[in-house]
C-alpha positions in Angstrom: -27.4 135.4 56.5 -26.5 131.7 56.6 -28.8 130.5 53.8 -28.1 132.4 50.5 -30.3 130.2 48.3 -32.7 132.3 46.3 -35.8 130.9 44.6 -37.7 133.1 42.2 -41.3 132.6 41.0 -42.2 134.3 37.7 -45.6 136.0 37.4 -47.6 135.5 34.1 -47.1 138.2 31.5 -49.5 141.1 31.8 -49.9 144.6 30.4 -47.2 147.0 31.8 -48.5 149.7 34.1 -45.9 152.2 33.0 -45.2 151.7 29.3 -48.0 151.2 26.7 -47.6 148.3 24.3 -45.2 146.5 26.7 -45.6 143.3 28.6 -44.6 143.0 32.3 -43.3 139.9 34.1 -42.0 140.0 37.7 -39.6 137.7 39.5 -40.9 137.3 43.1 -38.7 136.0 45.9 -40.1 132.7 47.2 -37.8 132.1 50.2 -39.0 133.4 53.5 -35.5 133.7 55.0 -34.9 136.7 52.8 -37.9 138.6 54.2 -36.1 140.6 56.9 -34.3 144.0 57.0 -31.0 142.3 56.5 -32.1 140.0 53.7 -34.1 142.7 51.9 -31.1 145.1 52.2 -29.0 142.6 50.2 -31.8 142.2 47.6 -32.4 146.0 47.4 -28.8 146.5 46.5 -29.3 143.8 43.8 -32.2 145.6 42.1 -35.2 144.2 44.0 -38.1 146.3 45.4 -40.8 145.6 47.9 -44.6 145.8 47.5 -46.3 144.9 50.8 -44.5 141.8 52.1 -43.6 140.6 48.5 -40.1 141.3 47.2 -39.8 141.4 43.4 -37.7 142.4 40.4 -38.8 143.1 36.8 -37.8 140.1 34.6 -39.5 141.1 31.4 -38.7 139.1 28.3 -38.5 141.9 25.8 -37.9 145.0 27.9 -35.3 146.3 30.3 -36.6 149.8 30.9 -36.8 149.6 34.7 -33.4 150.6 35.9 -32.6 150.5 39.7 -31.2 153.8 40.9 -29.8 155.1 44.2 -28.8 158.6 45.3 -25.4 159.3 46.9 -26.8 161.3 49.8 -23.5 162.6 51.5 -22.4 164.0 48.1 -25.8 165.3 46.9 -25.6 168.5 44.9 -28.9 170.3 44.4 -29.8 171.6 41.0 -31.0 175.2 40.5 -34.7 174.2 40.8 -33.9 171.9 43.8 -32.2 174.8 45.6 -35.4 176.8 45.2 -37.3 173.8 46.6 -34.9 173.5 49.5 -35.7 177.2 50.3 -39.4 176.4 50.2 -38.9 173.6 52.6 -37.7 175.9 55.3 -41.2 177.0 56.1 -42.4 173.5 56.7 -42.0 171.2 59.7 -41.1 167.6 59.0 -40.4 164.5 61.1 -40.2 160.7 60.7 -42.8 158.8 62.9 -43.3 155.1 63.6 -47.1 155.6 63.2 -49.3 157.6 60.9 -50.7 160.9 62.1 -54.5 160.6 62.7 -55.1 163.0 59.8 -53.4 160.8 57.3 -56.5 159.1 55.8 -58.4 162.2 54.7 -55.2 163.4 53.0 -54.7 160.0 51.3 -58.4 159.8 50.2 -58.2 163.3 48.6 -54.9 162.4 46.9 -56.2 159.1 45.4 -59.6 160.7 44.4 -58.1 163.7 42.7 -54.8 162.2 41.3 -55.4 158.5 40.8 -59.2 157.9 40.3 -58.5 155.5 37.4 -55.9 153.5 39.2 -56.1 150.3 41.3 -55.9 152.2 44.6 -59.2 153.9 43.9 -61.4 154.2 46.0 -59.0 154.8 48.9 -59.0 151.9 51.4 -57.1 151.8 54.7 -56.5 148.0 54.6 -55.4 148.1 51.0 -53.0 150.9 51.8 -51.3 149.0 54.7 -51.1 145.8 52.6 -49.4 147.7 49.8 -47.0 149.9 51.9 -46.0 147.9 54.9 -44.6 144.5 55.8 -44.5 143.0 59.3 -40.8 142.0 58.8 -39.6 145.4 57.7 -38.6 148.5 59.7 -40.7 151.3 58.2 -41.1 155.0 59.2 -43.5 157.6 57.9 -42.2 161.0 56.9 -44.8 163.6 57.8 -44.6 167.1 56.4 -46.6 170.0 58.0 -47.5 173.5 56.9 -48.0 175.1 60.4 -50.1 172.3 61.9 -51.7 171.1 58.6 -50.5 167.7 57.3 -49.6 168.2 53.6 -47.5 165.1 52.7 -46.5 161.6 53.9 -43.7 159.4 52.5 -43.6 155.8 53.5 -39.9 154.9 54.0 -38.1 151.7 54.7 -35.1 152.1 57.0 -31.8 150.3 56.8 -28.5 150.8 58.7 -26.9 152.6 55.8 -29.8 153.5 53.5 -33.4 154.5 53.1 -35.8 153.2 50.5 -38.8 155.3 49.3 -41.9 153.1 49.2 -44.8 155.4 48.5 -45.7 159.0 49.0 -49.0 161.0 48.9 -49.6 164.7 49.4 -52.0 167.6 49.2 -53.2 167.2 45.6 -54.1 170.9 45.1 -50.7 172.2 46.2 -48.8 174.3 43.6 -45.5 173.0 45.1 -43.8 169.8 43.9 -44.5 168.0 47.2 -43.3 164.6 45.8 -39.9 166.1 45.1 -39.9 167.8 48.5 -40.4 164.4 50.1 -37.3 163.0 48.3 -35.3 166.0 49.4 -36.4 165.5 53.0 -35.4 161.8 52.8 -31.9 162.9 51.4 -31.6 165.3 54.3 -32.5 162.6 56.8 -29.8 160.3 55.3 -27.3 163.1 55.6 -28.3 163.9 59.3 -28.1 160.2 60.3 -25.0 159.2 58.4 -26.7 157.0 55.8 -25.1 156.7 52.4 -27.9 155.8 50.0 -31.5 156.7 49.2 -33.2 154.1 46.9 -36.1 156.0 45.2 -37.3 153.1 43.0 -36.9 152.3 39.4 -35.9 154.9 36.8 -38.1 154.5 33.7 -37.0 157.0 31.0 -40.1 156.5 28.9 -42.6 157.1 31.7 -43.3 160.7 32.8 -44.3 159.6 36.3 -41.2 157.5 36.8 -38.4 159.4 35.1 -37.7 162.1 37.7 -35.2 160.2 39.7 -32.2 161.0 37.5 -32.6 164.7 38.6 -31.1 163.8 42.0 -27.3 164.0 41.5 -25.0 162.2 42.0 -26.6 158.8 41.6 -25.7 155.3 40.5 -27.6 153.0 38.2 -27.5 149.2 38.4 -26.5 148.1 34.9 -25.7 144.4 34.1 -25.2 143.7 37.8 -22.9 146.6 38.5 -23.6 149.9 40.2 -22.3 152.6 37.8 
């Protein structure tokens, strides 16, 4: 990239979606020249994430709980429970597709209705989903997981030359399996099969049950004070 200037716009403080009693403030990238796979790859490795076509980073005044994390896929070592899950995965069929399977929306609607009926994504809406999960400037694939011919999970995944970035996943809400974890394991497998080094699963937030699972994937690095450690 020739132009490395980076202008950031700060959002107003608002209630944090992940930690009660905390205030959230985001720094949003203002320069259009960063909004490309090459530009976003640089920002991703600097702790930024994407929501729709907006690229942002938590810049909260009094809190630094959101820690960027990335999984070292070639050296991934499954835990005891992940080994059991890897065995479960053998009975499923999975593939990355450029477009969503036609059965995606009934699955998504069920997931939102049964798991997130109090959240901002309810009721399920196709246009809102694409606004949130995709960007016209980004190369994005959709991981599909099938039990026989039944679609049971989808993980929206940004694709870079040396990495994948997990954007959003939804799955059969009544399943007794940890389908969200299985999606991450499939993404790690895809990185291994295609020679990619990193999977970026999003921010690790130790104090939030829904966001503190990422440290279970070993080995990983955290971005602390500007350095991956």
